[in-house]
C-alpha positions in Angstrom: 133.8 38.5 62.1 131.3 38.2 64.9 128.9 41.1 65.4 127.2 39.7 68.5 127.5 42.1 71.5 128.5 41.0 74.9 131.3 38.6 74.2 133.0 37.3 77.4 136.8 37.1 77.1 139.2 35.6 79.7 142.9 36.8 79.7 145.6 34.9 81.6 148.7 36.9 82.5 146.4 39.9 82.4 148.7 42.2 84.6 151.9 41.8 82.5 153.4 43.6 79.6 151.1 42.1 76.9 148.1 41.4 79.3 147.6 45.0 80.3 147.5 46.1 76.6 145.1 43.3 75.7 142.8 44.0 78.6 142.7 47.7 77.9 141.9 47.1 74.3 139.1 44.6 75.0 137.6 46.9 77.7 137.3 49.6 75.0 135.4 47.4 72.5 131.7 47.9 72.7 131.1 44.4 71.5 132.9 42.9 74.5 130.5 42.5 77.4 133.0 41.5 80.1 136.7 40.7 80.5 138.1 38.4 83.2 141.7 39.1 84.0 143.5 36.1 85.5 146.8 36.8 87.4 148.6 35.8 90.5 147.8 39.1 92.2 144.8 41.3 91.7 146.0 44.8 90.7 144.8 48.3 91.7 144.2 49.0 88.0 140.7 48.0 86.8 139.5 49.1 83.4 135.8 49.1 82.5 134.0 45.8 82.2 137.0 44.0 83.8 136.8 41.5 86.7 139.8 39.9 88.3 140.7 36.5 89.6 143.8 35.6 91.6 145.1 32.3 90.2 148.5 30.8 90.1 148.7 28.5 87.1 151.6 26.6 88.7 149.2 25.3 91.3 147.5 22.0 90.8 144.6 23.3 92.9 143.8 26.2 90.5 140.2 25.8 89.3 140.6 27.1 85.7 137.4 25.5 84.5 135.4 27.7 86.8 137.2 30.8 85.4 136.7 29.8 81.8 133.0 28.7 81.9 130.8 30.8 79.6 133.8 32.4 77.9 133.8 33.1 74.1 137.6 33.0 74.0 140.6 32.5 76.3 143.7 34.6 75.5 146.6 32.8 77.2 149.4 35.2 77.9 150.7 34.1 81.3 154.5 33.4 81.4 157.3 33.5 84.0 160.8 34.5 82.7 162.5 34.0 86.1 164.3 32.3 87.8 166.6 31.4 84.9 168.8 29.5 87.4 165.9 27.1 88.2 164.4 26.0 84.9 162.2 23.4 86.8 160.3 26.3 88.3 159.6 28.1 85.1 158.6 24.7 83.5 156.0 24.2 86.2 154.4 27.6 85.5 155.0 27.9 81.7 154.6 24.4 80.4 152.5 22.6 83.1 150.5 25.7 83.7 149.8 26.2 80.0 148.7 22.6 79.7 146.2 23.1 82.5 144.9 26.1 80.6 144.5 24.0 77.4 142.7 21.3 79.3 140.4 23.7 81.1 139.5 25.4 77.7 138.4 22.0 76.5 136.6 21.1 79.7 134.7 24.4 79.8 134.0 24.1 76.0 135.4 27.5 75.2 135.2 27.9 71.4 138.5 29.8 70.9 142.0 29.7 72.4 144.5 32.4 71.4 147.9 31.3 72.7 151.0 33.5 73.1 153.8 31.6 71.4 156.9 33.5 70.3 159.6 34.0 67.8 161.6 32.1 70.4 159.7 28.9 69.4 161.4 28.9 66.0 164.4 26.8 65.1 167.6 28.7 64.1 167.0 30.6 60.9 168.3 33.3 58.5 169.1 36.9 59.4 169.2 38.1 55.7 165.6 37.3 54.8 162.3 36.5 56.6 160.6 33.2 57.1 156.9 32.5 57.3 154.9 30.4 59.8 155.9 27.1 58.2 159.5 27.4 59.6 160.1 24.6 62.1 159.3 25.4 65.7 161.8 23.3 67.7 163.4 26.3 69.4 167.0 26.5 70.7 167.1 23.6 73.1 169.7 25.0 75.5 167.5 28.0 76.4 164.6 27.4 78.8 162.5 30.1 77.2 162.8 28.6 73.7 162.5 25.0 74.9 159.3 25.8 76.8 157.7 27.7 73.9 158.6 24.9 71.4 157.2 22.3 73.7 153.9 24.1 73.9 153.8 24.2 70.1 153.8 20.4 70.2 151.3 20.3 73.0 148.9 22.4 70.9 149.5 20.1 67.9 148.0 17.3 70.1 145.3 19.5 71.5 144.0 20.5 68.1 143.8 16.9 67.0 141.9 15.9 70.1 139.7 19.0 70.2 138.8 19.9 66.6 135.9 22.0 67.8 138.1 24.5 69.5 139.6 27.2 67.2 143.3 27.6 68.1 145.4 30.6 67.2 149.1 30.8 67.9 150.6 34.2 68.0 154.4 34.4 67.4 155.5 37.9 68.2 158.9 39.5 68.1 160.4 41.1 71.2 157.6 43.3 72.7 158.2 46.7 74.3 156.2 49.6 75.6 156.9 52.5 77.9 155.1 51.0 80.9 157.0 47.7 80.6 160.5 49.4 80.9 161.0 48.8 84.6 159.7 45.2 84.5 162.0 44.3 81.5 165.0 45.9 83.2 164.4 43.7 86.2 163.8 40.5 84.2 166.7 40.8 81.7 169.2 43.4 83.0 169.1 43.4 86.8 171.7 45.3 88.6 174.0 45.7 85.5 171.5 47.5 83.3 170.1 50.6 85.0 173.1 53.0 85.0 174.2 53.0 81.3 170.8 52.6 79.7 168.9 54.8 82.0 171.4 57.5 81.3 172.7 57.0 77.7 175.3 59.8 78.1 177.2 57.4 80.4 177.4 54.7 77.8 181.0 54.8 76.5 180.3 52.5 73.5 177.8 50.1 72.2 178.9 46.5 71.5 178.4 45.5 67.9 178.0 41.7 68.0 178.0 39.7 64.8 174.6 38.1 64.2 172.7 40.3 66.7 169.8 41.2 64.4 166.3 40.8 65.7 162.8 42.2 65.4 160.7 44.3 67.8 157.1 45.3 68.1 155.1 47.7 70.3 153.0 45.7 72.8 149.9 47.7 71.9 150.3 46.6 68.3 150.6 43.0 69.4 147.4 43.5 71.4 145.6 44.5 68.3 146.5 41.3 66.6 145.3 39.3 69.6 142.0 41.2 69.6 141.6 40.7 65.8 142.2 37.0 66.2 139.8 36.6 69.1 136.9 38.3 67.3 137.5 36.6 63.9 137.4 33.1 62.5 141.2 32.9 62.1 143.2 29.9 63.2 146.7 28.7 63.0 150.0 30.6 63.5 150.7 34.3 62.9 154.1 36.1 62.9 154.0 39.6 64.4 156.8 42.1 64.0 157.5 45.7 63.0 160.1 47.0 60.5 163.0 47.5 60.3 165.0 44.8 62.0 166.9 45.9 65.1 170.7 45.9 64.9 173.7 47.7 66.5 173.4 50.5 63.9 169.9 51.3 64.9 170.7 51.1 68.6 173.8 53.2 68.2 171.7 56.0 66.5 169.0 55.9 69.2 171.6 56.0 72.1 174.0 58.3 70.4 176.7 55.8 71.1 179.8 54.7 69.2 179.6 51.1 67.9 182.6 48.9 68.7 182.8 45.4 67.2 182.8 42.7 69.9 183.3 39.0 69.1 180.4 36.6 70.0 182.7 34.6 72.3 183.8 37.7 74.2 180.2 38.9 74.7 179.0 35.4 75.7 181.8 35.0 78.2 180.9 38.3 79.8 177.2 37.4 80.0 178.0 33.9 81.3 180.2 35.3 84.1 177.6 37.9 85.2 174.9 35.3 85.1 177.0 32.8 87.1 177.5 35.5 89.7 173.8 36.2 89.7 174.4 39.8 88.6 172.6 39.4 85.3 169.2 37.6 85.2 169.3 36.9 81.4 171.2 33.7 80.8 174.0 33.1 78.2 171.7 30.3 76.8 169.1 33.0 75.9 171.9 35.0 74.3 172.9 32.0 72.2 169.2 31.7 71.1 168.8 35.3 70.2 171.8 35.1 67.8 170.1 32.3 66.0 166.5 33.6 65.8 165.1 34.0 62.3 163.6 37.2 61.0 159.8 36.7 60.5 157.6 37.5 57.5 154.3 38.9 58.7 152.4 38.6 55.4 149.8 36.2 56.8 148.8 38.5 59.7 148.3 41.4 57.2 146.3 39.3 54.8 144.1 37.2 57.1 143.7 39.5 60.2 144.0 42.8 58.5 146.8 43.6 61.0 149.5 46.2 60.6 151.7 47.7 63.3 151.2 51.4 63.8 154.8 52.0 65.2 158.1 51.2 63.5 160.7 49.3 65.4 162.9 52.3 66.0 159.9 54.2 67.4 159.2 51.3 69.7 162.7 51.2 71.1 162.8 55.0 71.5 159.7 54.9 73.6 161.0 52.0 75.6 164.4 53.6 76.3 162.6 56.8 77.4 160.5 54.7 79.8 163.7 53.1 81.1 165.3 56.5 81.7 162.2 57.6 83.6 161.6 54.3 85.5 158.2 54.0 83.9 155.7 51.4 85.0 152.0 50.8 85.7 149.7 49.9 88.6 150.1 46.1 88.4 152.5 43.9 90.4 154.7 42.9 87.3 154.8 46.5 85.9 155.8 48.4 89.0 157.9 51.4 88.2 161.4 52.0 89.3 162.9 55.3 90.5 165.9 56.3 88.4 168.4 58.5 90.2 
């Protein structure tokens, strides 16, 4: 690991769920000399050693080379989840914007790129055992989020062949939560249908138990530690990131104190599709299809090569997040604005 003080790190998507945790952690590292946070809007929040740049990655006029010059690493976290009804818009930000980031990293001769991939990049896989980083990354093609994450995996394959001097790390985290992201994630995924029942669990009459709905979760701060370890090490390649145990209806039922009721996949999907079609629910039925097919991830490589271990278990993560949702928690950045819960 590098012991040179004064490293300069650039973080795209620095005001979001993951970005705020990464920026905060970097700002507390005495070996980091400066952090440049790149976001569409400059926030009120400004940790020590942090400078901000207002840049829209979807814009062809964005001068990313200027932002990246002199950096020791770029941590690329920027991502737009909405609008799900207009995948061309998210493609421009997520895919074309990310390719601009990769090209600017090469042009500015940045030695390291740490990219936020996702469990969503993986092809459908098992729910009864975990897969390592060699599992295919073709995503679920009907879901824009997975399609975009998988496409960028291929873009990075090409980038690494063309720029062997740049160390590339691909982080593939599970679903990421923290208290401060509760309001943002409610807006992104739940919209108008989510606040009442989940903000006040006592109003939840039952919890749908959907066959195959078994996923992994991770505290955002634990993910940030992995990004930080990757940035300051010689690691390269892909790393799975998740906490134990896997999240299923039994765990959620215990956390919410709700009775579980078996609900067929087709009924659940029909309800989600209807709500999405009426623009009552931001999360699309295509993403629901993908979630049912996501594999469970084995995180042995991150433990062995990065020395990374999550501090919080998955149930602790969700308990904190649900409390944040009840309280309308947020932070002083545009994406993480809090929401008053009545």
